C-alpha positions as CSV (number, residue, x, y, z in Angstrom):
1,X,-2.6,62.0,25.9
2,X,-5.1,61.1,28.4
3,X,-7.0,59.1,26.1
4,X,-4.0,57.2,24.8
5,X,-3.0,56.2,28.1
6,X,-6.5,54.9,28.9
7,X,-6.5,52.9,25.6
8,X,-3.0,51.7,26.6
9,X,-4.1,50.7,30.3
10,X,-7.4,49.2,28.8
11,X,-5.2,46.8,26.2
12,X,-2.8,45.8,28.9
13,X,-5.6,44.8,31.3
14,X,-7.5,42.8,28.8
15,X,-4.0,40.9,27.7
16,X,-3.8,40.0,31.2
17,X,-7.5,38.9,31.7
18,X,-7.1,36.9,28.5
19,X,-3.5,35.3,29.7
20,X,-5.3,34.4,33.0
21,X,-8.4,32.9,31.3
22,X,-5.9,30.9,29.1
23,X,-3.9,29.5,32.0
24,X,-7.0,28.7,33.9
25,X,-8.4,26.7,30.7
26,X,-5.2,24.7,30.4
27,X,-5.7,21.5,33.1
28,X,-2.9,20.8,35.6
29,X,-3.1,17.1,35.6
30,X,-1.3,14.8,38.2
31,X,-1.8,10.8,37.1
32,X,-1.6,8.4,39.9
33,X,-1.4,5.2,37.5
34,X,0.9,4.5,34.9
35,X,-1.5,3.1,32.2
36,X,-3.5,6.3,32.7
37,X,-0.4,8.5,32.2
38,X,0.4,6.4,29.0
39,X,-3.1,6.8,27.6
40,X,-2.9,10.7,28.4
41,X,0.4,10.8,26.5
42,X,-1.1,8.6,23.5
43,X,-3.9,11.3,23.2
44,X,-1.4,14.1,22.9
45,X,-2.5,15.6,26.3
46,X,1.3,14.9,27.8
47,X,2.0,18.7,28.2
48,X,-1.0,18.9,30.7
49,X,0.7,16.5,33.0
50,X,2.6,18.1,35.9
51,X,3.3,15.1,38.2
52,X,3.0,11.4,37.9
53,X,3.2,8.3,40.3
54,X,6.4,5.9,40.2
55,X,4.4,3.1,37.9
56,X,4.4,6.2,35.3
57,X,7.4,4.7,33.4
58,X,6.3,5.2,29.7
59,X,6.9,7.0,27.7
60,X,10.4,7.6,29.2
61,X,10.0,11.5,29.0
62,X,7.6,11.3,31.9
63,X,11.0,10.7,33.9
64,X,11.3,14.4,33.9
65,X,8.2,15.3,35.8
66,X,7.9,15.3,39.5
67,X,7.1,11.9,41.2
68,X,4.4,11.9,44.0
69,X,5.3,8.2,45.1
70,X,3.5,4.7,44.6
71,X,-0.2,5.1,44.0
72,X,-0.8,2.7,46.8
73,X,0.6,5.1,49.5
74,X,0.1,8.6,47.9
75,X,-0.4,11.3,50.3
76,X,-2.7,14.2,49.7
77,X,0.1,16.8,50.6
78,X,2.3,15.5,48.0
79,X,0.1,16.0,45.5
80,X,-1.7,19.3,46.5
81,X,2.2,20.7,46.4
82,X,1.8,20.4,42.7
83,X,-1.1,22.7,42.3
84,X,-3.2,20.6,40.1
85,X,-6.5,21.4,38.7
86,X,-7.2,17.3,38.0
87,X,-6.1,14.3,39.4
88,X,-6.9,11.1,37.6
89,X,-6.2,7.4,38.3
90,X,-8.0,4.2,38.4
91,X,-10.7,3.1,41.0
92,X,-8.1,0.9,42.0
93,X,-5.3,3.1,42.3
94,X,-6.1,5.7,45.0
95,X,-7.5,5.3,48.5
96,X,-10.8,6.6,49.0
97,X,-9.5,8.5,52.0
98,X,-7.2,10.5,49.8
99,X,-9.7,11.2,47.1
100,X,-11.8,12.7,49.7
101,X,-8.8,14.6,50.9
102,X,-8.0,16.2,47.5
103,X,-11.6,16.9,46.7
104,X,-11.9,18.7,49.9
105,X,-9.0,20.9,48.7
106,X,-11.2,21.9,45.6
107,X,-9.0,19.4,43.5
108,X,-11.2,17.7,40.5
109,X,-10.7,14.0,40.8
110,X,-11.6,11.2,38.2
111,X,-11.2,7.6,38.7
112,X,-11.5,5.5,35.7
113,X,-12.5,1.8,36.0
114,X,-10.3,-0.6,34.4
115,X,-10.8,-3.9,32.7
116,X,-8.0,-6.5,32.1
117,X,-8.8,-7.5,28.4
118,X,-8.8,-6.3,25.0
119,X,-12.1,-4.7,24.8
120,X,-11.7,-3.0,28.3
121,X,-8.3,-1.4,27.5
122,X,-10.0,-0.2,24.1
123,X,-13.1,1.1,26.5
124,X,-10.6,2.9,28.8
125,X,-8.9,4.8,25.9
126,X,-12.2,5.9,24.4
127,X,-13.6,7.4,27.9
128,X,-10.4,9.1,28.7
129,X,-10.4,10.5,25.1
130,X,-13.9,11.9,26.0
131,X,-13.1,13.3,29.3
132,X,-9.8,15.2,27.7
133,X,-11.3,16.2,24.7
134,X,-9.2,14.0,22.5
135,X,-11.5,11.7,20.7
136,X,-10.3,12.9,17.3
137,X,-6.7,10.9,18.5
138,X,-8.8,7.3,19.2
139,X,-8.8,5.8,15.7
140,X,-5.1,6.2,15.4
141,X,-4.2,4.7,18.8
142,X,-6.7,2.0,18.3
143,X,-5.3,1.0,15.0
144,X,-1.5,0.6,16.4
145,X,-3.2,-1.6,19.4
146,X,-5.0,-3.7,16.5
147,X,-1.6,-3.9,14.3
148,X,0.2,-5.0,17.1
149,X,-2.2,-7.7,18.2
150,X,-2.1,-9.3,14.8
151,X,1.7,-10.0,15.2
152,X,0.7,-12.2,18.4
153,X,1.9,-15.7,17.7
154,X,0.7,-18.1,20.3
155,X,2.4,-21.4,21.5
156,X,0.5,-24.7,20.4
157,X,1.3,-26.1,23.9
158,X,-0.4,-23.8,26.2
159,X,2.5,-24.0,28.9
160,X,1.8,-23.4,32.5
161,X,3.2,-20.3,33.8
162,X,3.7,-19.0,37.2
163,X,4.3,-15.3,37.8
164,X,6.7,-14.5,40.8
165,X,6.2,-11.0,42.2
166,X,9.9,-10.1,43.8
167,X,11.3,-7.3,45.8
168,X,14.1,-9.3,47.0
169,X,14.1,-12.8,48.4
170,X,12.3,-11.6,51.4
171,X,9.0,-10.6,49.4
172,X,7.8,-13.4,47.1
173,X,4.4,-13.3,45.9
174,X,2.8,-15.2,43.1
175,X,-0.5,-14.4,40.8
176,X,-3.4,-16.1,41.4
177,X,-6.7,-16.1,39.4
178,X,-8.1,-12.6,38.1
179,X,-5.2,-10.8,38.2
180,X,-4.0,-8.7,35.2
181,X,-0.8,-11.3,35.0
182,X,-3.3,-14.0,34.6
183,X,-5.2,-12.0,31.8
184,X,-2.0,-11.5,30.1
185,X,-1.0,-15.2,30.4
186,X,-4.1,-16.1,28.7
187,X,-4.1,-13.5,25.8
188,X,-0.6,-14.9,25.4
189,X,-1.8,-18.4,24.7
190,X,-0.7,-19.8,28.3
191,X,-2.1,-21.1,31.5
192,X,-1.7,-19.8,34.9
193,X,0.1,-22.5,37.0
194,X,-1.3,-21.0,40.1
195,X,-4.8,-22.0,40.9
196,X,-7.5,-22.1,43.6
197,X,-6.9,-18.5,44.9
198,X,-7.5,-14.8,43.4
199,X,-5.1,-11.9,43.8
200,X,-1.7,-12.6,45.1
201,X,-0.2,-14.6,47.9
202,X,3.0,-15.6,49.5
203,X,5.0,-18.0,47.8
204,X,6.1,-21.4,49.5
205,X,8.4,-24.2,48.4
206,X,5.4,-26.5,48.6
207,X,3.1,-24.5,46.5
208,X,5.8,-24.1,44.0
209,X,6.8,-27.8,43.7
210,X,2.9,-28.6,43.6
211,X,2.2,-26.1,40.7
212,X,5.4,-27.1,38.9
213,X,5.2,-24.6,36.4
214,X,6.6,-24.9,32.8
215,X,7.6,-21.4,32.7
216,X,8.4,-18.7,35.3
217,X,7.5,-15.4,34.7
218,X,9.1,-12.0,36.4
219,X,9.1,-8.4,36.1
220,X,12.9,-7.4,35.0
221,X,13.3,-5.3,38.2
222,X,12.1,-8.2,40.2
223,X,14.4,-10.8,38.9
224,X,17.3,-8.0,39.2
225,X,16.2,-7.8,43.0
226,X,17.0,-11.4,43.4
227,X,20.6,-11.4,41.6
228,X,19.0,-12.7,38.2
229,X,18.5,-16.2,37.3
230,X,21.1,-17.4,39.3
231,X,19.6,-15.9,42.3
232,X,16.0,-17.2,41.6
233,X,17.1,-20.7,41.1
234,X,18.3,-20.3,44.8
235,X,15.0,-19.9,46.0
236,X,13.6,-23.0,47.9
237,X,11.4,-25.2,45.3
238,X,12.3,-23.3,42.4
239,X,15.1,-26.0,41.2
240,X,12.7,-28.9,41.4
241,X,10.0,-27.4,38.9
242,X,10.1,-28.1,35.1
243,X,10.8,-24.4,34.7
244,X,13.9,-24.6,37.3
245,X,15.2,-27.7,35.5
246,X,15.2,-26.4,31.7
247,X,15.8,-22.9,32.6
248,X,12.5,-21.6,31.2
249,X,12.7,-18.0,32.8
250,X,11.0,-14.9,31.3
251,X,11.6,-11.3,32.6
252,X,9.4,-8.3,31.2
253,X,9.2,-4.8,32.1
254,X,6.5,-4.6,34.7
255,X,4.5,-1.8,33.3
256,X,4.4,-3.0,29.7
257,X,3.3,-6.7,31.1
258,X,0.2,-5.6,33.2
259,X,-0.4,-2.2,32.1
260,X,-3.2,-3.1,29.6
261,X,-2.9,0.1,27.9
262,X,-1.9,1.4,24.4
263,X,1.0,-1.3,24.1
264,X,-1.3,-4.2,25.0
265,X,-0.6,-5.7,21.5
266,X,3.3,-5.4,21.8
267,X,3.1,-6.7,25.3
268,X,1.1,-10.0,24.2
269,X,3.2,-10.3,21.1
270,X,6.3,-10.2,23.4
271,X,5.3,-12.7,25.9
272,X,3.9,-15.1,23.4
273,X,7.2,-15.2,21.3
274,X,9.1,-15.9,24.7
275,X,6.5,-18.4,25.6
276,X,7.1,-20.6,22.0
């Protein structure tokens, strides 16, 4: 009986040790970037996600996970509360001081560099697959991306497009050179109507009229914040542009349009189709 009890106890301890090792071997990932989250899911690692930022909107099943805020104003406390073993994002999506706080708490932080191009997207997918031990999934993900890109039908006229970032009429910015929006506009066969500056700058009626875009492009959430097309046309200068006069206003999902992730081909095809 003593030997039987010993063996049962030893077996129970062994099972507990194996269970703990298995739990320790499974990463608990918090993603602070929508594109990074999307790639993690495309590579079959979604079950390892325990939290995401608010830009992580695709696939829709991510809505079931806890949100830690927008990647530009993440607090270390909110992330640490989810007890992650790994925090991932892009080099642009996490403040250095927050990354330092997470590392000081013993959390691994991996920030990927994102380049806004077809080649850059493929490279990011490959790098992430290597990091997560998911290289076997890469060929299928890239094959879908390439198949989507073959469906892109670009306009022969290369229209001038002005992207307006809107959060209500009080917050209106236009996308300049080097932005992910400009790169997407180029991929879709159009030109950026905003020139002479990089990044984003506030929209003015004078600059809007001077740029005179053929097409106005907004996130669907941005257009909604203005009260739709009717509200956009009330913004000073909009009605005086070619786009305003002809009603050529395009709205697209923000993460799809600017994510440069696995759905890049789908996004390019959709924008090119709307520009024709």
